[in-house]
N, CA, C, O and the ligand as a Tripos MOL2 file, in Angstrom:
@<TRIPOS>MOLECULE
protein
  293   291    74     0     0
PROTEIN
NO_CHARGES

@<TRIPOS>ATOM
      1 N           6.4990  -14.6190    7.6830 N.3       1 MET1
      2 CA          6.2020  -13.5490    8.6420 C.3       1 MET1
      3 C           5.7370  -12.3060    7.8890 C.2       1 MET1
      4 O           6.4480  -11.8060    7.0170 O.2       1 MET1
      5 N           4.5820  -11.8210    8.2100 N.am      2 SER2
      6 CA          4.0830  -10.6530    7.4940 C.3       2 SER2
      7 C           4.0750   -9.4420    8.4080 C.2       2 SER2
      8 O           3.5850   -9.4820    9.5360 O.2       2 SER2
      9 N           4.6240   -8.3880    7.8880 N.am      3 ARG3
     10 CA          4.6580   -7.1490    8.6310 C.3       3 ARG3
     11 C           3.2920   -6.4890    8.5400 C.2       3 ARG3
     12 O           2.6940   -6.4570    7.4640 O.2       3 ARG3
     13 N           2.7850   -5.9580    9.6550 N.am      4 PRO4
     14 CA          1.5080   -5.2510    9.5640 C.3       4 PRO4
     15 C           1.6440   -4.0020    8.7090 C.2       4 PRO4
     16 O           2.6480   -3.2910    8.7670 O.2       4 PRO4
     17 N           0.6190   -3.7550    7.9220 N.am      5 VAL5
     18 CA          0.6030   -2.5520    7.1020 C.3       5 VAL5
     19 C          -0.0380   -1.4470    7.9110 C.2       5 VAL5
     20 O          -1.1320   -1.6100    8.4530 O.2       5 VAL5
     21 N           0.6410   -0.3360    7.9880 N.am      6 HIS6
     22 CA          0.0990    0.7760    8.7580 C.3       6 HIS6
     23 C          -0.7070    1.6900    7.8520 C.2       6 HIS6
     24 O          -0.1780    2.2840    6.9130 O.2       6 HIS6
     25 N          -1.9810    1.7920    8.1460 N.am      7 VAL7
     26 CA         -2.8290    2.6910    7.3860 C.3       7 VAL7
     27 C          -3.6860    3.4900    8.3460 C.2       7 VAL7
     28 O          -3.9200    3.0840    9.4840 O.2       7 VAL7
     29 N          -4.1410    4.6130    7.8750 N.am      8 ALA8
     30 CA         -5.0520    5.4520    8.6460 C.3       8 ALA8
     31 C          -6.2060    5.8330    7.7290 C.2       8 ALA8
     32 O          -6.0930    5.7670    6.5050 O.2       8 ALA8
     33 N          -7.3040    6.2290    8.3350 N.am      9 VAL9
     34 CA         -8.4460    6.6820    7.5480 C.3       9 VAL9
     35 C          -8.0090    7.8600    6.6860 C.2       9 VAL9
     36 O          -7.3750    8.7970    7.1730 O.2       9 VAL9
     37 N          -8.3510    7.8060    5.4120 N.am     10 GLY10
     38 CA         -7.9500    8.8740    4.4970 C.3      10 GLY10
     39 C          -6.7700    8.4990    3.6270 C.2      10 GLY10
     40 O          -6.5060    9.1540    2.6190 O.2      10 GLY10
     41 N          -6.0490    7.4350    4.0120 N.am     11 ASP11
     42 CA         -4.9510    6.9740    3.1580 C.3      11 ASP11
     43 C          -5.5140    6.3570    1.8870 C.2      11 ASP11
     44 O          -6.6350    5.8480    1.8760 O.2      11 ASP11
     45 N          -4.7350    6.4060    0.8260 N.am     12 ARG12
     46 CA         -5.1050    5.7000   -0.3980 C.3      12 ARG12
     47 C          -4.1830    4.5030   -0.5340 C.2      12 ARG12
     48 O          -2.9870    4.5940   -0.2550 O.2      12 ARG12
     49 N          -4.7420    3.3800   -0.9650 N.am     13 VAL13
     50 CA         -3.9340    2.1790   -1.1140 C.3      13 VAL13
     51 C          -4.1290    1.6110   -2.5120 C.2      13 VAL13
     52 O          -5.1900    1.7510   -3.1210 O.2      13 VAL13
     53 N          -3.0800    0.9700   -2.9980 N.am     14 GLU14
     54 CA         -3.1730    0.2780   -4.2740 C.3      14 GLU14
     55 C          -3.1660   -1.2150   -3.9930 C.2      14 GLU14
     56 O          -2.2890   -1.7150   -3.2890 O.2      14 GLU14
     57 N          -4.1440   -1.9290   -4.5440 N.am     15 LEU15
     58 CA         -4.2060   -3.3740   -4.3440 C.3      15 LEU15
     59 C          -3.5780   -4.0960   -5.5280 C.2      15 LEU15
     60 O          -3.5140   -3.5690   -6.6390 O.2      15 LEU15
     61 N          -3.1140   -5.3210   -5.2610 N.am     16 ARG16
     62 CA         -2.4300   -6.0940   -6.3180 C.3      16 ARG16
     63 C          -3.3770   -6.4240   -7.4550 C.2      16 ARG16
     64 O          -3.0030   -6.3920   -8.6280 O.2      16 ARG16
     65 N          -4.6210   -6.7460   -7.0870 N.am     17 LYS17
     66 CA         -5.5730   -7.1810   -8.1060 C.3      17 LYS17
     67 C          -6.5470   -6.0570   -8.3820 C.2      17 LYS17
     68 O          -7.1680   -5.5400   -7.4530 O.2      17 LYS17
     69 N          -6.6970   -5.6660   -9.6400 N.am     18 PRO18
     70 CA         -7.6420   -4.5830   -9.9320 C.3      18 PRO18
     71 C          -9.0710   -5.0050   -9.6530 C.2      18 PRO18
     72 O          -9.4160   -6.1790   -9.7880 O.2      18 PRO18
     73 N          -9.8880   -4.0640   -9.2710 N.am     19 HIS19
     74 CA        -11.3180   -4.2750   -9.1060 C.3      19 HIS19
     75 C         -11.9130   -4.5630  -10.4970 C.2      19 HIS19
     76 O         -11.3590   -4.1210  -11.5030 O.2      19 HIS19
     77 N         -13.0240   -5.2920  -10.5620 N.am     20 PRO20
     78 CA        -13.6550   -5.5260  -11.8740 C.3      20 PRO20
     79 C         -13.9210   -4.2460  -12.6590 C.2      20 PRO20
     80 O         -13.9730   -4.2820  -13.8890 O.2      20 PRO20
     81 N         -14.0890   -3.1310  -11.9840 N.am     21 CYS21
     82 CA        -14.3470   -1.8700  -12.6810 C.3      21 CYS21
     83 C         -13.0740   -1.3190  -13.3080 C.2      21 CYS21
     84 O         -13.1330   -0.3690  -14.0900 O.2      21 CYS21
     85 N         -11.9260   -1.8980  -12.9790 N.am     22 GLY22
     86 CA        -10.6750   -1.4330  -13.5520 C.3      22 GLY22
     87 C          -9.8450   -0.5860  -12.6090 C.2      22 GLY22
     88 O          -8.6960   -0.2590  -12.9060 O.2      22 GLY22
     89 N         -10.4200   -0.2320  -11.4810 N.am     23 GLY23
     90 CA         -9.7000    0.6210  -10.5250 C.3      23 GLY23
     91 C          -8.7610   -0.1900   -9.6480 C.2      23 GLY23
     92 O          -9.0600   -1.3280   -9.2860 O.2      23 GLY23
     93 N          -7.6300    0.4010   -9.3130 N.am     24 THR24
     94 CA         -6.7190   -0.2610   -8.3740 C.3      24 THR24
     95 C          -6.5030    0.5760   -7.1240 C.2      24 THR24
     96 O          -5.9130    0.1070   -6.1510 O.2      24 THR24
     97 N          -6.9800    1.8170   -7.1500 N.am     25 MET25
     98 CA         -6.7790    2.6910   -5.9980 C.3      25 MET25
     99 C          -8.0280    2.6980   -5.1160 C.2      25 MET25
    100 O          -9.1530    2.8260   -5.5990 O.2      25 MET25
    101 N          -7.7990    2.5580   -3.8290 N.am     26 TRP26
    102 CA         -8.8760    2.5290   -2.8400 C.3      26 TRP26
    103 C          -8.5790    3.5410   -1.7500 C.2      26 TRP26
    104 O          -7.4220    3.8720   -1.4890 O.2      26 TRP26
    105 N          -9.6270    4.0230   -1.1230 N.am     27 VAL27
    106 CA         -9.4690    4.9530   -0.0110 C.3      27 VAL27
    107 C          -9.8760    4.2450    1.2750 C.2      27 VAL27
    108 O         -10.9150    3.5880    1.3350 O.2      27 VAL27
    109 N          -9.0510    4.3870    2.2910 N.am     28 VAL28
    110 CA         -9.3390    3.7680    3.5810 C.3      28 VAL28
    111 C         -10.3990    4.6020    4.2970 C.2      28 VAL28
    112 O         -10.2180    5.7990    4.5240 O.2      28 VAL28
    113 N         -11.5040    3.9510    4.6480 N.am     29 VAL29
    114 CA        -12.5810    4.6700    5.3280 C.3      29 VAL29
    115 C         -12.8090    4.1440    6.7330 C.2      29 VAL29
    116 O         -13.5770    4.7260    7.4990 O.2      29 VAL29
    117 N         -12.1570    3.0610    7.0730 N.am     30 ARG30
    118 CA        -12.3640    2.4920    8.3870 C.3      30 ARG30
    119 C         -11.1560    1.6520    8.7500 C.2      30 ARG30
    120 O         -10.6670    0.8730    7.9320 O.2      30 ARG30
    121 N         -10.6710    1.8070    9.9790 N.am     31 VAL31
    122 CA         -9.5440    1.0090   10.4400 C.3      31 VAL31
    123 C          -9.9220    0.3970   11.7740 C.2      31 VAL31
    124 O         -10.2510    1.1030   12.7280 O.2      31 VAL31
    125 N          -9.8700   -0.9070   11.8280 N.am     32 GLY32
    126 CA        -10.2070   -1.5930   13.0820 C.3      32 GLY32
    127 C          -9.7770   -3.0320   12.9390 C.2      32 GLY32
    128 O          -8.7050   -3.3080   12.3990 O.2      32 GLY32
    129 N         -10.5950   -3.9580   13.4130 N.am     33 ALA33
    130 CA        -10.3090   -5.3680   13.1730 C.3      33 ALA33
    131 C         -10.3620   -5.6300   11.6750 C.2      33 ALA33
    132 O          -9.6240   -6.4650   11.1520 O.2      33 ALA33
    133 N         -11.2390   -4.9130   10.9980 N.am     34 ASP34
    134 CA        -11.3120   -4.9730    9.5420 C.3      34 ASP34
    135 C         -10.9300   -3.6210    8.9660 C.2      34 ASP34
    136 O         -11.0370   -2.5870    9.6250 O.2      34 ASP34
    137 N         -10.4830   -3.6590    7.7210 N.am     35 ILE35
    138 CA        -10.1460   -2.4290    7.0190 C.3      35 ILE35
    139 C         -11.2560   -2.1460    6.0060 C.2      35 ILE35
    140 O         -11.5500   -2.9810    5.1500 O.2      35 ILE35
    141 N         -11.8570   -0.9870    6.1070 N.am     36 GLY36
    142 CA        -12.8940   -0.5950    5.1540 C.3      36 GLY36
    143 C         -12.2750    0.2120    4.0280 C.2      36 GLY36
    144 O         -11.5230    1.1590    4.2540 O.2      36 GLY36
    145 N         -12.6150   -0.1910    2.7920 N.am     37 LEU37
    146 CA        -12.0410    0.4720    1.6230 C.3      37 LEU37
    147 C         -13.1550    0.8750    0.6670 C.2      37 LEU37
    148 O         -14.1470    0.1630    0.5130 O.2      37 LEU37
    149 N         -12.9800    2.0140    0.0350 N.am     38 VAL38
    150 CA        -13.9080    2.4290   -1.0070 C.3      38 VAL38
    151 C         -13.1250    2.5310   -2.3120 C.2      38 VAL38
    152 O         -12.0760    3.1740   -2.3660 O.2      38 VAL38
    153 N         -13.6330    1.9040   -3.3500 N.am     39 CYS39
    154 CA        -12.9850    1.9530   -4.6540 C.3      39 CYS39
    155 C         -13.0740    3.3790   -5.1760 C.2      39 CYS39
    156 O         -14.1460    3.9840   -5.1980 O.2      39 CYS39
    157 N         -11.9190    3.9060   -5.5970 N.am     40 GLU40
    158 CA        -11.9110    5.3030   -6.0400 C.3      40 GLU40
    159 C         -12.6570    5.4840   -7.3510 C.2      40 GLU40
    160 O         -13.1360    6.5770   -7.6520 O.2      40 GLU40
    161 N         -12.7530    4.4430   -8.1100 N.am     41 ARG41
    162 CA        -13.3190    4.5560   -9.4340 C.3      41 ARG41
    163 C         -14.8320    4.3830   -9.4340 C.2      41 ARG41
    164 O         -15.5490    5.1880  -10.0290 O.2      41 ARG41
    165 N         -15.3290    3.3270   -8.7640 N.am     42 CYS42
    166 CA        -16.7560    3.0480   -8.8320 C.3      42 CYS42
    167 C         -17.4690    3.2970   -7.5060 C.2      42 CYS42
    168 O         -18.6980    3.2610   -7.4500 O.2      42 CYS42
    169 N         -16.7080    3.5490   -6.4360 N.am     43 GLY43
    170 CA        -17.3530    3.8750   -5.1660 C.3      43 GLY43
    171 C         -17.8250    2.6710   -4.3760 C.2      43 GLY43
    172 O         -18.4760    2.8240   -3.3430 O.2      43 GLY43
    173 N         -17.5130    1.5000   -4.8410 N.am     44 ARG44
    174 CA        -17.8920    0.2880   -4.1350 C.3      44 ARG44
    175 C         -17.1440    0.1920   -2.8100 C.2      44 ARG44
    176 O         -15.9480    0.4750   -2.7410 O.2      44 ARG44
    177 N         -17.8530   -0.2060   -1.7630 N.am     45 ARG45
    178 CA        -17.2530   -0.2950   -0.4520 C.3      45 ARG45
    179 C         -17.0490   -1.7530   -0.0530 C.2      45 ARG45
    180 O         -17.9540   -2.5720   -0.2090 O.2      45 ARG45
    181 N         -15.8730   -2.0780    0.4560 N.am     46 VAL46
    182 CA        -15.6010   -3.4450    0.8790 C.3      46 VAL46
    183 C         -14.9490   -3.4390    2.2480 C.2      46 VAL46
    184 O         -14.3690   -2.4410    2.6760 O.2      46 VAL46
    185 N         -15.0550   -4.5690    2.9260 N.am     47 LEU47
    186 CA        -14.3640   -4.7580    4.1940 C.3      47 LEU47
    187 C         -13.4080   -5.9400    4.0390 C.2      47 LEU47
    188 O         -13.8050   -7.0140    3.5870 O.2      47 LEU47
    189 N         -12.1700   -5.7360    4.4130 N.am     48 LEU48
    190 CA        -11.1980   -6.8260    4.3910 C.3      48 LEU48
    191 C         -10.6410   -6.9840    5.7920 C.2      48 LEU48
    192 O         -10.3410   -5.9960    6.4630 O.2      48 LEU48
    193 N         -10.5010   -8.2380    6.2400 N.am     49 ASP49
    194 CA         -9.8240   -8.3900    7.5310 C.3      49 ASP49
    195 C          -8.3380   -8.1070    7.3170 C.2      49 ASP49
    196 O          -7.8510   -8.0870    6.1860 O.2      49 ASP49
    197 N          -7.6400   -7.8930    8.4060 N.am     50 ARG50
    198 CA         -6.2600   -7.4010    8.2930 C.3      50 ARG50
    199 C          -5.3580   -8.3660    7.5580 C.2      50 ARG50
    200 O          -4.4560   -7.9450    6.8350 O.2      50 ARG50
    201 N          -5.5890   -9.6560    7.7340 N.am     51 VAL51
    202 CA         -4.7410  -10.6430    7.0710 C.3      51 VAL51
    203 C          -4.8830  -10.5270    5.5580 C.2      51 VAL51
    204 O          -3.8930  -10.4840    4.8280 O.2      51 VAL51
    205 N          -6.1390  -10.4770    5.0970 N.am     52 LYS52
    206 CA         -6.3690  -10.3340    3.6640 C.3      52 LYS52
    207 C          -5.8410   -9.0030    3.1570 C.2      52 LYS52
    208 O          -5.2200   -8.9290    2.0960 O.2      52 LYS52
    209 N          -6.0940   -7.9680    3.9180 N.am     53 PHE53
    210 CA         -5.6410   -6.6460    3.5130 C.3      53 PHE53
    211 C          -4.1270   -6.6300    3.3250 C.2      53 PHE53
    212 O          -3.6170   -6.1330    2.3200 O.2      53 PHE53
    213 N          -3.4120   -7.1870    4.3150 N.am     54 ASN54
    214 CA         -1.9490   -7.2010    4.2210 C.3      54 ASN54
    215 C          -1.4760   -7.9460    2.9830 C.2      54 ASN54
    216 O          -0.4700   -7.5800    2.3770 O.2      54 ASN54
    217 N          -2.2010   -8.9850    2.6120 N.am     55 ARG55
    218 CA         -1.8040   -9.7610    1.4410 C.3      55 ARG55
    219 C          -2.0970   -9.0210    0.1530 C.2      55 ARG55
    220 O          -1.3510   -9.1240   -0.8210 O.2      55 ARG55
    221 N          -3.1860   -8.2750    0.1560 N.am     56 ARG56
    222 CA         -3.6350   -7.7140   -1.1280 C.3      56 ARG56
    223 C          -3.0580   -6.3400   -1.4260 C.2      56 ARG56
    224 O          -3.0130   -5.9190   -2.5810 O.2      56 ARG56
    225 N          -2.6250   -5.6530   -0.4040 N.am     57 VAL57
    226 CA         -2.1670   -4.2880   -0.6470 C.3      57 VAL57
    227 C          -0.8030   -4.2960   -1.3190 C.2      57 VAL57
    228 O           0.0780   -5.0700   -0.9450 O.2      57 VAL57
    229 N          -0.6370   -3.4470   -2.2980 N.am     58 ARG58
    230 CA          0.6650   -3.3280   -2.9600 C.3      58 ARG58
    231 C           1.4340   -2.1660   -2.3610 C.2      58 ARG58
    232 O           2.6170   -2.2820   -2.0420 O.2      58 ARG58
    233 N           0.7480   -1.0520   -2.2160 N.am     59 ARG59
    234 CA          1.4220    0.0670   -1.5790 C.3      59 ARG59
    235 C           0.3950    1.0070   -0.9700 C.2      59 ARG59
    236 O          -0.7710    1.0420   -1.3630 O.2      59 ARG59
    237 N           0.8690    1.7540   -0.0090 N.am     60 VAL60
    238 CA          0.0240    2.7330    0.6650 C.3      60 VAL60
    239 C           0.4720    4.1120    0.2270 C.2      60 VAL60
    240 O           1.6560    4.4430    0.2820 O.2      60 VAL60
    241 N          -0.4850    4.9090   -0.2060 N.am     61 VAL61
    242 CA         -0.1730    6.2760   -0.6030 C.3      61 VAL61
    243 C          -0.7740    7.1940    0.4450 C.2      61 VAL61
    244 O          -1.9810    7.4330    0.4780 O.2      61 VAL61
    245 N           0.0910    7.6950    1.2890 N.am     62 SER62
    246 CA         -0.3890    8.5570    2.3580 C.3      62 SER62
    247 C          -0.6570    9.9390    1.7890 C.2      62 SER62
    248 O           0.0610   10.3980    0.9010 O.2      62 SER62
    249 N          -1.6890   10.6050    2.2960 N.am     63 PRO63
    250 CA         -1.9350   11.9730    1.8290 C.3      63 PRO63
    251 C          -0.7440   12.8770    2.1300 C.2      63 PRO63
    252 O          -0.4220   13.7870    1.3650 O.2      63 PRO63
    253 N          -0.1010   12.6050    3.2560 N.am     64 ARG64
    254 CA          1.1060   13.3550    3.5880 C.3      64 ARG64
    255 C           2.2730   12.3810    3.6110 C.2      64 ARG64
    256 O           2.4220   11.6170    4.5650 O.2      64 ARG64
    257 N           3.1060   12.3990    2.5680 N.am     65 PRO65
    258 CA          4.1770   11.4140    2.4490 C.3      65 PRO65
    259 C           5.2310   11.5160    3.5380 C.2      65 PRO65
    260 O           5.8510   10.5140    3.8920 O.2      65 PRO65
    261 N           5.4400   12.6910    4.0650 N.am     66 THR66
    262 CA          6.4280   12.8150    5.1400 C.3      66 THR66
    263 C           5.7670   13.3810    6.3970 C.2      66 THR66
    264 O           5.7970   14.5880    6.6350 O.2      66 THR66
    265 N           5.1750   12.5030    7.1900 N.am     67 PRO67
    266 CA          4.5150   12.9840    8.4020 C.3      67 PRO67
    267 C           5.5180   13.6380    9.3450 C.2      67 PRO67
    268 O           6.6100   13.1170    9.5720 O.2      67 PRO67
    269 N           5.1390   14.7580    9.8740 N.am     68 ASP68
    270 CA          6.0470   15.4850   10.7720 C.3      68 ASP68
    271 C           5.8900   14.9300   12.1710 C.2      68 ASP68
    272 O           5.0050   15.3370   12.9240 O.2      68 ASP68
    273 N           6.7700   13.9850   12.5100 N.am     69 ARG69
    274 CA          6.6620   13.3800   13.8220 C.3      69 ARG69
    275 C           7.8150   13.8280   14.7110 C.2      69 ARG69
    276 O           7.9620   13.3300   15.8270 O.2      69 ARG69
    277 N           8.6270   14.7540   14.2380 N.am     70 SER70
    278 CA          9.7900   15.1420   15.0070 C.3      70 SER70
    279 C           9.4470   16.1870   16.0670 C.2      70 SER70
    280 O          10.2100   16.4070   17.0070 O.2      70 SER70
    281 N           8.2710   16.8350   15.8990 N.am     71 GLY71
    282 CA          7.9340   17.8800   16.8580 C.3      71 GLY71
    283 C           8.8690   19.0430   16.7070 C.2      71 GLY71
    284 O           9.1590   19.4670   15.5890 O.2      71 GLY71
    285 N           9.3470   19.5690   17.8120 N.am     72 LYS72
    286 CA         10.2790   20.6890   17.7120 C.3      72 LYS72
    287 C          11.7120   20.1760   17.6620 C.2      72 LYS72
    288 O          11.9840   19.0580   18.0990 O.2      72 LYS72
    289 N          12.5900   20.9450   17.1580 N.am     73 ARG73
    290 CA         13.9810   20.5380   17.0690 C.3      73 ARG73
    291 C          14.9140   21.6620   17.4500 C.2      73 ARG73
    292 O          16.1320   21.4870   17.4290 O.2      73 ARG73
    293 ZN        -14.3340   -0.4430   -8.4600 Zn       74 ZN74
@<TRIPOS>BOND
     1     1     2 1
     2     2     3 1
     3     3     4 2
     4     3     5 am
     5     5     6 1
     6     6     7 1
     7     7     8 2
     8     7     9 am
     9     9    10 1
    10    10    11 1
    11    11    12 2
    12    11    13 am
    13    13    14 1
    14    14    15 1
    15    15    16 2
    16    15    17 am
    17    17    18 1
    18    18    19 1
    19    19    20 2
    20    19    21 am
    21    21    22 1
    22    22    23 1
    23    23    24 2
    24    23    25 am
    25    25    26 1
    26    26    27 1
    27    27    28 2
    28    27    29 am
    29    29    30 1
    30    30    31 1
    31    31    32 2
    32    31    33 am
    33    33    34 1
    34    34    35 1
    35    35    36 2
    36    35    37 am
    37    37    38 1
    38    38    39 1
    39    39    40 2
    40    39    41 am
    41    41    42 1
    42    42    43 1
    43    43    44 2
    44    43    45 am
    45    45    46 1
    46    46    47 1
    47    47    48 2
    48    47    49 am
    49    49    50 1
    50    50    51 1
    51    51    52 2
    52    51    53 am
    53    53    54 1
    54    54    55 1
    55    55    56 2
    56    55    57 am
    57    57    58 1
    58    58    59 1
    59    59    60 2
    60    59    61 am
    61    61    62 1
    62    62    63 1
    63    63    64 2
    64    63    65 am
    65    65    66 1
    66    66    67 1
    67    67    68 2
    68    67    69 am
    69    69    70 1
    70    70    71 1
    71    71    72 2
    72    71    73 am
    73    73    74 1
    74    74    75 1
    75    75    76 2
    76    75    77 am
    77    77    78 1
    78    78    79 1
    79    79    80 2
    80    79    81 am
    81    81    82 1
    82    82    83 1
    83    83    84 2
    84    83    85 am
    85    85    86 1
    86    86    87 1
    87    87    88 2
    88    87    89 am
    89    89    90 1
    90    90    91 1
    91    91    92 2
    92    91    93 am
    93    93    94 1
    94    94    95 1
    95    95    96 2
    96    95    97 am
    97    97    98 1
    98    98    99 1
    99    99   100 2
   100    99   101 am
   101   101   102 1
   102   102   103 1
   103   103   104 2
   104   103   105 am
   105   105   106 1
   106   106   107 1
   107   107   108 2
   108   107   109 am
   109   109   110 1
   110   110   111 1
   111   111   112 2
   112   111   113 am
   113   113   114 1
   114   114   115 1
   115   115   116 2
   116   115   117 am
   117   117   118 1
   118   118   119 1
   119   119   120 2
   120   119   121 am
   121   121   122 1
   122   122   123 1
   123   123   124 2
   124   123   125 am
   125   125   126 1
   126   126   127 1
   127   127   128 2
   128   127   129 am
   129   129   130 1
   130   130   131 1
   131   131   132 2
   132   131   133 am
   133   133   134 1
   134   134   135 1
   135   135   136 2
   136   135   137 am
   137   137   138 1
   138   138   139 1
   139   139   140 2
   140   139   141 am
   141   141   142 1
   142   142   143 1
   143   143   144 2
   144   143   145 am
   145   145   146 1
   146   146   147 1
   147   147   148 2
   148   147   149 am
   149   149   150 1
   150   150   151 1
   151   151   152 2
   152   151   153 am
   153   153   154 1
   154   154   155 1
   155   155   156 2
   156   155   157 am
   157   157   158 1
   158   158   159 1
   159   159   160 2
   160   159   161 am
   161   161   162 1
   162   162   163 1
   163   163   164 2
   164   163   165 am
   165   165   166 1
   166   166   167 1
   167   167   168 2
   168   167   169 am
   169   169   170 1
   170   170   171 1
   171   171   172 2
   172   171   173 am
   173   173   174 1
   174   174   175 1
   175   175   176 2
   176   175   177 am
   177   177   178 1
   178   178   179 1
   179   179   180 2
   180   179   181 am
   181   181   182 1
   182   182   183 1
   183   183   184 2
   184   183   185 am
   185   185   186 1
   186   186   187 1
   187   187   188 2
   188   187   189 am
   189   189   190 1
   190   190   191 1
   191   191   192 2
   192   191   193 am
   193   193   194 1
   194   194   195 1
   195   195   196 2
   196   195   197 am
   197   197   198 1
   198   198   199 1
   199   199   200 2
   200   199   201 am
   201   201   202 1
   202   202   203 1
   203   203   204 2
   204   203   205 am
   205   205   206 1
   206   206   207 1
   207   207   208 2
   208   207   209 am
   209   209   210 1
   210   210   211 1
   211   211   212 2
   212   211   213 am
   213   213   214 1
   214   214   215 1
   215   215   216 2
   216   215   217 am
   217   217   218 1
   218   218   219 1
   219   219   220 2
   220   219   221 am
   221   221   222 1
   222   222   223 1
   223   223   224 2
   224   223   225 am
   225   225   226 1
   226   226   227 1
   227   227   228 2
   228   227   229 am
   229   229   230 1
   230   230   231 1
   231   231   232 2
   232   231   233 am
   233   233   234 1
   234   234   235 1
   235   235   236 2
   236   235   237 am
   237   237   238 1
   238   238   239 1
   239   239   240 2
   240   239   241 am
   241   241   242 1
   242   242   243 1
   243   243   244 2
   244   243   245 am
   245   245   246 1
   246   246   247 1
   247   247   248 2
   248   247   249 am
   249   249   250 1
   250   250   251 1
   251   251   252 2
   252   251   253 am
   253   253   254 1
   254   254   255 1
   255   255   256 2
   256   255   257 am
   257   257   258 1
   258   258   259 1
   259   259   260 2
   260   259   261 am
   261   261   262 1
   262   262   263 1
   263   263   264 2
   264   263   265 am
   265   265   266 1
   266   266   267 1
   267   267   268 2
   268   267   269 am
   269   269   270 1
   270   270   271 1
   271   271   272 2
   272   271   273 am
   273   273   274 1
   274   274   275 1
   275   275   276 2
   276   275   277 am
   277   277   278 1
   278   278   279 1
   279   279   280 2
   280   279   281 am
   281   281   282 1
   282   282   283 1
   283   283   284 2
   284   283   285 am
   285   285   286 1
   286   286   287 1
   287   287   288 2
   288   287   289 am
   289   289   290 1
   290   290   291 1
   291   291   292 2
@<TRIPOS>SUBSTRUCTURE
     1 MET1         2 RESIDUE 1 A MET
     2 SER2         6 RESIDUE 1 A SER
     3 ARG3        10 RESIDUE 1 A ARG
     4 PRO4        14 RESIDUE 1 A PRO
     5 VAL5        18 RESIDUE 1 A VAL
     6 HIS6        22 RESIDUE 1 A HIS
     7 VAL7        26 RESIDUE 1 A VAL
     8 ALA8        30 RESIDUE 1 A ALA
     9 VAL9        34 RESIDUE 1 A VAL
    10 GLY10       38 RESIDUE 1 A GLY
    11 ASP11       42 RESIDUE 1 A ASP
    12 ARG12       46 RESIDUE 1 A ARG
    13 VAL13       50 RESIDUE 1 A VAL
    14 GLU14       54 RESIDUE 1 A GLU
    15 LEU15       58 RESIDUE 1 A LEU
    16 ARG16       62 RESIDUE 1 A ARG
    17 LYS17       66 RESIDUE 1 A LYS
    18 PRO18       70 RESIDUE 1 A PRO
    19 HIS19       74 RESIDUE 1 A HIS
    20 PRO20       78 RESIDUE 1 A PRO
    21 CYS21       82 RESIDUE 1 A CYS
    22 GLY22       86 RESIDUE 1 A GLY
    23 GLY23       90 RESIDUE 1 A GLY
    24 THR24       94 RESIDUE 1 A THR
    25 MET25       98 RESIDUE 1 A MET
    26 TRP26      102 RESIDUE 1 A TRP
    27 VAL27      106 RESIDUE 1 A VAL
    28 VAL28      110 RESIDUE 1 A VAL
    29 VAL29      114 RESIDUE 1 A VAL
    30 ARG30      118 RESIDUE 1 A ARG
    31 VAL31      122 RESIDUE 1 A VAL
    32 GLY32      126 RESIDUE 1 A GLY
    33 ALA33      130 RESIDUE 1 A ALA
    34 ASP34      134 RESIDUE 1 A ASP
    35 ILE35      138 RESIDUE 1 A ILE
    36 GLY36      142 RESIDUE 1 A GLY
    37 LEU37      146 RESIDUE 1 A LEU
    38 VAL38      150 RESIDUE 1 A VAL
    39 CYS39      154 RESIDUE 1 A CYS
    40 GLU40      158 RESIDUE 1 A GLU
    41 ARG41      162 RESIDUE 1 A ARG
    42 CYS42      166 RESIDUE 1 A CYS
    43 GLY43      170 RESIDUE 1 A GLY
    44 ARG44      174 RESIDUE 1 A ARG
    45 ARG45      178 RESIDUE 1 A ARG
    46 VAL46      182 RESIDUE 1 A VAL
    47 LEU47      186 RESIDUE 1 A LEU
    48 LEU48      190 RESIDUE 1 A LEU
    49 ASP49      194 RESIDUE 1 A ASP
    50 ARG50      198 RESIDUE 1 A ARG
    51 VAL51      202 RESIDUE 1 A VAL
    52 LYS52      206 RESIDUE 1 A LYS
    53 PHE53      210 RESIDUE 1 A PHE
    54 ASN54      214 RESIDUE 1 A ASN
    55 ARG55      218 RESIDUE 1 A ARG
    56 ARG56      222 RESIDUE 1 A ARG
    57 VAL57      226 RESIDUE 1 A VAL
    58 ARG58      230 RESIDUE 1 A ARG
    59 ARG59      234 RESIDUE 1 A ARG
    60 VAL60      238 RESIDUE 1 A VAL
    61 VAL61      242 RESIDUE 1 A VAL
    62 SER62      246 RESIDUE 1 A SER
    63 PRO63      250 RESIDUE 1 A PRO
    64 ARG64      254 RESIDUE 1 A ARG
    65 PRO65      258 RESIDUE 1 A PRO
    66 THR66      262 RESIDUE 1 A THR
    67 PRO67      266 RESIDUE 1 A PRO
    68 ASP68      270 RESIDUE 1 A ASP
    69 ARG69      274 RESIDUE 1 A ARG
    70 SER70      278 RESIDUE 1 A SER
    71 GLY71      282 RESIDUE 1 A GLY
    72 LYS72      286 RESIDUE 1 A LYS
    73 ARG73      290 RESIDUE 1 A ARG
    74 ZN74       293 GROUP 0 **** ****
């Protein structure tokens, strides 16, 4: 059972396998049926379907690590 990975456009993700250019960090540029990623190092753009993406992602680095979802308190 695989848990869906929650990502948003602008998030940075680290994949398990480095890109041939040596980069492991990617920026999410599109979220839909497929996940669009741009390699931070060489700028190469790829599309992965969600199943592949979930398998390949190691961790998600959100621009804001603690999203304020509490509203007012
Ligand atoms: Zn690359």
